[in-house]
C-alpha positions in Angstrom: -0.3 0.1 -0.1 1.4 3.3 -0.7 1.7 5.9 2.0 -1.1 8.2 2.9 -1.0 11.8 2.3 0.7 13.7 5.0 -1.0 16.6 5.2 -4.5 14.2 5.7 -2.6 12.3 8.3 -1.7 15.7 10.3 -5.6 16.6 9.5 -6.3 13.3 11.3 -4.3 14.0 14.2 -5.5 17.0 14.9 -9.0 15.5 14.2 -8.3 13.0 17.5 -7.3 15.7 19.9 -9.7 18.3 18.7 -12.3 16.2 19.3 -14.7 17.7 16.6 -14.2 18.7 12.5 -14.9 22.1 13.6 -12.7 23.0 16.3 -10.0 20.6 14.2 -10.8 23.2 11.7 -10.2 26.2 13.5 -6.7 24.8 15.2 -5.7 24.4 11.7 -7.0 27.7 9.7 -9.2 25.5 7.4 -12.7 25.5 6.2 -14.6 22.7 7.8 -15.3 20.7 4.8 -11.6 21.1 3.4 -11.1 19.2 6.9 -13.7 16.5 6.6 -12.9 15.4 3.0 -9.1 14.9 4.4 -10.6 12.8 6.9 -13.0 10.9 4.0 -9.6 10.9 1.8 -7.4 9.0 4.6 -10.3 6.1 5.3 -11.1 5.4 1.6 -7.1 5.1 0.9 -6.9 2.9 4.2 -9.8 0.9 3.7 -11.0 0.9 6.9 -13.6 3.5 9.0 -11.5 6.0 11.8 -14.4 7.7 13.2 -18.0 7.9 13.5 -19.6 10.9 12.4 -23.2 11.7 14.6 -24.6 15.1 15.2 -23.0 14.9 18.6 -19.7 14.6 17.5 -17.1 12.2 16.6 -16.2 8.9 18.0 -12.9 7.2 17.3 -13.0 3.7 16.1 -11.2 1.1 17.8 -8.6 1.1 15.0 -9.3 4.8 14.7 -7.8 5.2 18.4 -5.2 2.5 17.4 -4.2 4.5 14.1 -4.4 7.5 15.6 -1.5 6.6 18.5 1.2 6.0 15.6 0.3 9.1 13.3 1.4 10.6 16.8 4.2 8.8 17.2 5.6 9.4 13.7 4.7 12.7 13.1 6.4 13.3 16.4 9.8 11.8 14.1 9.8 13.5 11.9 8.9 16.5 13.7 12.1 15.2 16.1 14.4 14.7 12.3 14.0 18.1 11.1 15.0 19.7 14.4 17.9 17.8 13.9 18.4 19.0 10.6 17.9 22.3 12.0 20.5 21.6 14.1 23.1 20.3 11.9 22.0 23.9 9.7 23.1 26.0 11.9 26.1 24.1 13.2 27.5 22.0 10.5 30.4 20.3 10.6 33.2 18.1 8.8 35.9 18.5 6.4 34.5 20.3 2.9 36.8 20.2 -0.3 37.0 23.1 -2.3 39.1 24.0 -6.1 39.5 27.5 -7.1 42.0 29.5 -9.1 44.9 30.6 -7.1 44.0 34.2 -7.4 40.7 33.2 -5.7 42.3 31.0 -3.2 44.9 34.6 -2.4 42.6 37.2 -2.8 39.1 36.1 -1.3 39.8 32.4 0.7 43.1 34.0 2.1 41.8 37.0 3.8 38.1 35.5 4.9 38.6 31.3 6.2 39.2 32.8 9.7 36.0 33.9 9.9 34.2 31.8 8.1 35.5 28.9 10.4 34.7 31.0 13.8 31.5 30.9 13.0 31.4 27.6 11.7 33.7 25.7 13.9 33.0 22.5 13.6 34.1 22.9 9.8 37.3 21.7 8.2 38.3 23.2 4.8 40.8 21.3 2.5 41.2 24.5 -0.3 42.8 23.1 -3.3 44.2 26.1 -5.8 44.9 25.1 -9.5 46.5 27.8 -12.4 45.2 25.9 -15.0 43.1 27.9 -17.8 39.6 28.5 -17.1 38.4 25.1 -18.6 39.9 22.9 -15.9 37.9 20.3 -14.9 36.3 19.3 -11.5 37.0 16.3 -9.4 34.0 14.4 -8.1 35.9 14.5 -4.8 35.3 18.4 -4.5 32.7 19.4 -3.0 32.9 22.9 -4.5 34.5 23.9 -7.3 35.0 27.8 -8.6 35.8 28.6 -12.2 35.9 32.1 -14.5 33.4 30.9 -16.4 30.4 28.4 -16.1 30.3 25.7 -18.8 27.2 25.3 -21.2 26.7 21.1 -20.6 27.8 20.6 -17.1 25.4 18.2 -15.0 26.7 20.2 -11.7 24.8 23.0 -10.3 26.2 26.5 -11.1 25.7 29.5 -8.5 26.9 32.5 -10.0 28.7 35.8 -8.1 29.3 38.8 -8.6 31.9 39.1 -11.8 34.5 41.4 -12.1 35.0 44.7 -14.7 38.1 45.0 -16.0 39.9 47.8 -18.0 43.0 48.2 -19.8 45.8 50.6 -18.1 49.6 51.9 -18.5 52.1 53.7 -16.4 52.3 57.5 -17.9 55.9 56.4 -18.2 55.0 53.8 -21.1 52.7 56.1 -22.5 54.8 59.5 -22.5 57.4 57.1 -24.6 54.8 55.4 -27.1 51.8 57.3 -26.9 48.1 56.1 -26.3 46.4 54.2 -29.0 43.5 55.3 -30.3 41.7 52.6 -31.8 41.9 49.2 -30.4 43.0 48.1 -33.7 46.4 50.4 -32.4 47.1 47.8 -29.4 48.6 45.4 -32.4 51.3 48.0 -32.7 52.5 48.0 -29.0 53.7 46.5 -26.3 50.7 44.1 -24.0 50.4 41.7 -21.3 47.6 39.1 -21.1 46.2 36.1 -22.5 43.9 34.6 -24.0 42.2 37.0 -26.3 41.4 40.7 -25.1 37.5 41.1 -26.3 36.7 44.9 -26.4 33.5 46.2 -26.6 31.6 49.6 -26.5 27.8 49.6 -26.3 26.8 47.4 -29.0 30.1 47.8 -30.9 32.6 44.4 -30.3 36.1 43.9 -31.3 39.0 41.5 -30.8 42.4 43.2 -32.2 45.2 40.4 -32.9 47.4 41.2 -30.3 51.0 39.5 -29.8 51.3 39.3 -26.1 55.5 40.3 -25.3 54.3 38.4 -21.9 51.8 35.6 -21.5 50.7 35.7 -18.2 47.3 35.3 -16.1 47.7 36.7 -13.2 46.5 40.2 -12.4 49.3 40.3 -9.5 52.2 40.0 -11.9 49.6 42.6 -14.3 50.2 45.0 -12.7 53.4 45.0 -11.4 55.1 45.1 -14.8 52.0 48.0 -15.9 54.0 49.4 -13.5 57.6 48.6 -14.4 56.9 50.5 -17.7 57.1 47.0 -19.8 53.2 47.7 -21.7 49.7 47.6 -21.9 47.7 45.3 -19.4 44.0 44.8 -18.5 43.2 44.7 -14.4 40.5 44.6 -12.3 39.0 48.0 -11.9 39.0 47.6 -8.3 42.8 47.2 -8.6 43.2 49.7 -10.8 40.7 52.4 -8.3 42.9 52.0 -5.3 44.3 55.3 -3.9 48.0 54.5 -4.4 47.1 53.9 -8.2 45.8 57.3 -8.5 48.9 58.5 -10.5 50.7 55.0 -11.4 48.3 54.2 -14.1 46.3 55.6 -16.9 43.4 54.2 -18.5 44.0 53.1 -22.1 40.9 53.2 -24.3 38.8 54.1 -22.1 35.8 53.5 -24.0 36.0 50.3 -24.5 35.4 47.6 -22.0 37.7 44.2 -21.5 35.0 41.8 -21.3 35.0 41.4 -17.3 35.9 38.3 -15.3 33.0 35.8 -14.2 32.8 33.6 -11.4 30.6 30.9 -10.6 31.0 28.0 -7.8 30.0 24.2 -9.5 28.3 21.9 -7.0 26.1 18.5 -7.7 22.4 18.8 -6.9 22.9 16.5 -3.9 26.3 18.9 -2.4 23.9 21.7 -3.0 21.6 20.1 0.8 24.6 19.7 2.1 24.9 22.1 5.1 28.3 22.6 4.6 28.1 23.1 1.0 25.1 25.9 1.9 27.1 27.8 4.6 30.2 28.0 2.2 27.9 29.8 -1.1 26.0 32.0 1.1 29.2 32.9 3.7 31.0 34.2 -0.1 27.9 35.8 -1.2 28.1 38.5 2.0 31.2 39.5 0.7 31.9 39.0 -3.3 30.8 42.0 -5.2 30.3 43.7 -2.0 31.5 47.1 -0.5 33.0 43.5 2.5 34.8 42.2 -0.6 37.9 41.7 0.9 39.7 42.7 -2.6 38.6 46.0 -1.8 41.3 48.7 -0.3 38.8 50.9 0.6 37.1 51.4 -2.5 33.4 51.7 -2.5 32.3 48.8 -4.6 29.6 50.3 -7.0 30.5 50.1 -10.6 33.3 47.9 -9.9 31.2 44.7 -10.6 28.5 42.9 -12.7 25.2 42.1 -11.2 24.7 37.8 -10.4 22.1 37.8 -11.4 23.2 39.1 -15.3 25.4 35.9 -14.6 23.2 33.8 -14.3 20.5 34.7 -16.9 23.8 35.7 -20.0 25.5 32.1 -20.0 28.8 32.1 -20.5 
C-alpha cells in the first residue's frame, strides 16, 4: 500500500486531538469542509473507518484510536528529524573540499577563511588552488569547484557570483614614450601583456584585435607589476586599478572600450546543494563577493566595479 498523504495524516491527528471537525478546522485555520474531506480521503486510502460521525460529534473507532497513536508517534519522529536537520544547518560539521583558481585562493579565501571558520567551528576546509585555464575540469571528490567561466553542458548546479569589471591600463612612463592607442586596432603595434583574446566592447560594438603578447600571463598581480614597471599595456580589474595608491601611477587606455569582465561561479552537485556545509559556504561568500565587504577592495567602494550576479545567471558564458 502506498503511503497516505502526510497532510491528511496531520489533519486526522488534529481531529483526534480536538474531538470535532469544527474544532480541528479552527486549530488548522482551514474550512470545516476541507478537514472533513481530508478525513474521508484518508479512510478511503486505508480502506477502514476511522471515526463514526454523529450529530453530537465524532467517535473514534477502535482502529481509529490505534491509528491515531501510531500517527502521533510518526509525526513526533518527523518533527524530531526536522529539528535535527535544523541544528545541523546551524552548526554544520565535517570536511569541505574546495578547488578554486589560485588568485581566488589568495585574494578571497585567504582573507576570509578565519572568519568563516570562527562562524562554523566544527567545519574543516581543504583548499586546492589550481593554475590551469578556465576550462579546468572539476573532480568528483571536490564539494565545490569555482570557475571563472560557467560551462554550457555541466551536469552540476551552478551558482553565479558578481563578476569583476576590467579596463586597459599603462604607466605614465609607457604612454609618454610610446603614446596611447586611439583605437583598439592600434593595440597590435603596442607592447601588450596578457593572455587569450582581448574582446573589447563599446556599446553594441565588439572587436578582438589580433594581439601578439610580449608576455603571456594570467595573474592580475603580475599584470600590475609589469604595467607599473613601464613594460606595456595590461588588463586590470577595476578594483585594483582604482586603488588610492594607483591614482597617479596608472593611466586608462581606450577608456571607452571595456574588456570582458572576469566571471565567477561555483559548481556543485545537486546532492551537495542540500549539504549544510556547502550551503553555508556559498551563502557566506555571497555576503562578501562583489559588495563593499569584498576583501579585494582596499577602501574603494564596490559600486561600478562588479557585475550583477543575476545577469550572470541569465546570460551564460
